[in-house]
C-alpha positions as CSV (number, residue, x, y, z in Angstrom):
1,X,0.0,0.0,0.0
2,X,1.3,3.4,-0.9
3,X,1.6,5.3,2.4
4,X,1.9,8.8,0.9
5,X,-1.4,8.8,-1.0
6,X,-4.5,6.9,-1.9
7,X,-6.4,6.8,-5.1
8,X,-9.5,4.9,-6.0
9,X,-13.3,4.9,-6.1
10,X,-15.5,5.6,-3.1
11,X,-17.9,3.3,-1.4
12,X,-20.3,5.5,0.5
13,X,-22.0,4.7,3.8
14,X,-24.0,6.6,6.4
15,X,-23.7,7.4,10.1
16,X,-23.0,4.9,12.9
17,X,-21.6,2.1,10.8
18,X,-20.7,-0.3,13.6
19,X,-18.1,-3.1,13.8
20,X,-20.8,-5.8,13.7
21,X,-21.7,-4.4,10.2
22,X,-18.1,-4.1,9.1
23,X,-17.4,-7.7,10.0
24,X,-20.3,-9.7,11.3
25,X,-19.7,-11.6,14.6
26,X,-20.4,-14.9,13.0
27,X,-16.9,-14.6,11.3
28,X,-14.9,-13.7,14.3
29,X,-13.6,-17.3,14.8
30,X,-11.0,-16.6,12.2
31,X,-7.9,-14.3,12.3
32,X,-7.2,-14.8,8.6
33,X,-7.3,-11.3,7.0
34,X,-8.4,-12.7,3.6
35,X,-11.3,-14.6,5.1
36,X,-12.3,-11.5,7.0
37,X,-12.1,-9.4,3.8
38,X,-14.4,-11.9,2.0
39,X,-17.1,-11.0,4.5
40,X,-16.4,-7.3,5.0
41,X,-19.5,-5.1,5.0
42,X,-21.7,-7.9,3.8
43,X,-24.6,-7.2,6.2
44,X,-24.8,-3.6,4.9
45,X,-23.6,-4.0,1.3
46,X,-23.7,-7.5,-0.2
47,X,-21.7,-6.3,-3.2
48,X,-18.8,-4.9,-1.2
49,X,-16.4,-7.8,-1.2
50,X,-17.0,-8.7,-4.8
51,X,-16.7,-5.1,-6.1
52,X,-14.1,-3.4,-4.0
53,X,-10.8,-3.0,-5.8
54,X,-7.3,-2.3,-4.3
55,X,-7.0,1.4,-3.6
56,X,-10.7,2.1,-3.2
57,X,-11.8,4.2,-0.3
58,X,-14.7,4.3,2.1
59,X,-16.5,7.5,2.8
60,X,-18.9,7.6,5.8
61,X,-20.7,9.8,8.2
62,X,-20.6,10.2,12.0
63,X,-19.2,7.6,14.4
64,X,-17.7,5.1,11.9
65,X,-16.6,1.9,13.6
66,X,-18.8,2.3,16.8
67,X,-19.6,-0.9,18.7
68,X,-17.2,-3.5,20.0
69,X,-13.5,-2.9,20.3
70,X,-12.5,-5.8,18.0
71,X,-9.5,-5.3,15.7
72,X,-11.2,-7.6,13.1
73,X,-13.1,-4.6,11.7
74,X,-10.1,-2.5,10.5
75,X,-8.3,-5.7,9.5
76,X,-11.2,-6.7,7.3
77,X,-11.3,-3.3,5.7
78,X,-7.6,-3.1,5.1
79,X,-7.4,-6.7,3.8
80,X,-10.2,-6.0,1.3
81,X,-7.9,-3.5,-0.4
82,X,-9.4,-0.3,0.9
83,X,-6.6,2.4,1.0
84,X,-8.3,4.9,3.3
85,X,-11.5,5.5,5.3
86,X,-12.8,9.1,5.4
87,X,-15.6,9.9,7.9
88,X,-17.0,12.8,9.8
89,X,-15.9,11.1,13.0
90,X,-14.6,7.7,14.1
91,X,-15.4,5.8,17.3
92,X,-12.4,6.2,19.5
93,X,-11.4,2.5,19.8
94,X,-11.9,2.0,16.0
95,X,-9.6,5.0,15.3
96,X,-6.9,3.5,17.6
97,X,-7.3,0.0,16.1
98,X,-7.1,1.3,12.6
99,X,-3.8,3.1,13.2
100,X,-2.5,0.1,15.2
101,X,-3.0,-2.2,12.1
102,X,-1.8,0.5,9.6
103,X,-5.2,1.5,8.0
104,X,-5.2,5.2,7.1
105,X,-8.3,7.0,8.3
106,X,-9.1,10.7,8.0
107,X,-11.8,12.8,9.6
108,X,-13.3,15.4,7.3
109,X,-16.9,16.5,7.3
110,X,-16.7,18.3,4.0
111,X,-15.3,15.2,2.2
112,X,-17.9,13.0,3.9
113,X,-20.7,15.3,2.7
114,X,-19.2,15.8,-0.8
115,X,-18.1,12.4,-1.8
116,X,-20.8,10.2,-3.4
117,X,-20.7,6.4,-4.0
118,X,-18.5,5.7,-7.0
119,X,-16.7,9.1,-7.1
120,X,-13.0,8.9,-8.0
121,X,-11.0,10.2,-5.0
122,X,-7.3,10.9,-4.3
123,X,-5.8,11.6,-0.9
124,X,-2.5,13.1,-0.1
125,X,-1.6,11.9,3.4
126,X,1.3,14.4,3.8
127,X,-1.0,17.4,3.3
128,X,-4.4,16.0,4.2
129,X,-5.8,17.1,0.8
130,X,-8.7,15.0,-0.4
131,X,-9.5,15.5,-4.1
132,X,-12.8,14.4,-5.5
133,X,-11.7,13.9,-9.1
134,X,-15.3,13.2,-10.3
135,X,-16.7,16.5,-9.0
136,X,-13.5,18.6,-9.2
137,X,-13.7,19.4,-5.5
138,X,-11.0,19.7,-2.9
139,X,-11.4,19.1,0.9
140,X,-8.9,19.6,3.6
141,X,-8.4,17.1,6.4
142,X,-5.8,17.3,9.2
143,X,-2.7,15.4,7.9
144,X,-1.2,12.7,10.0
145,X,1.4,13.6,12.5
146,X,4.8,12.2,11.7
147,X,4.7,9.4,14.3
148,X,1.3,8.1,12.9
149,X,2.5,8.4,9.3
150,X,5.5,6.3,10.3
151,X,3.3,3.7,12.0
152,X,1.1,3.4,8.9
153,X,4.2,3.3,6.6
154,X,5.5,0.4,8.7
155,X,2.3,-1.5,8.6
156,X,1.0,-0.6,12.1
157,X,2.1,-0.3,15.7
158,X,3.8,-3.7,16.2
159,X,5.6,-3.6,12.8
160,X,6.7,-0.1,13.6
161,X,8.1,-1.2,17.0
162,X,9.9,-4.1,15.3
163,X,11.4,-1.7,12.7
164,X,12.7,0.6,15.4
165,X,14.1,-2.3,17.3
166,X,15.9,-3.6,14.2
167,X,17.3,-0.1,13.5
168,X,19.0,0.1,16.9
């Protein structure tokens, strides 16, 4: 995954998309990211797993990732090929879990409101600029602080710690 930018087509969802919708509880017996990806979003969007392509993005409303604290939800999203999730807000534990596993997420109300399902979107993580290429609109999110950008570039918290340990 390119850690400087994302580019793909948006899948649009509403407010309060919870972790049970992102990955239904009946699939939690597995830790296999590919298996989780195969069932990602199926209770809210039966076409998601079949139609999502590497680089695609999710745009959503308020409180994305609310519900249980399972890491399975951001793992399923990342393993499905989604390069970034943009929402008005994220549930606190989902936000932390996403960063911990290396899934880029950005809060931006204007982008959430402006992006429609199927819009072509590009994100520059260094500047926080989100470009809706379909509509010719630009939105500004807060860019990642350097330590989070490093964690995402390394594949998450544990991989980042291992990389720092190996460098010493």
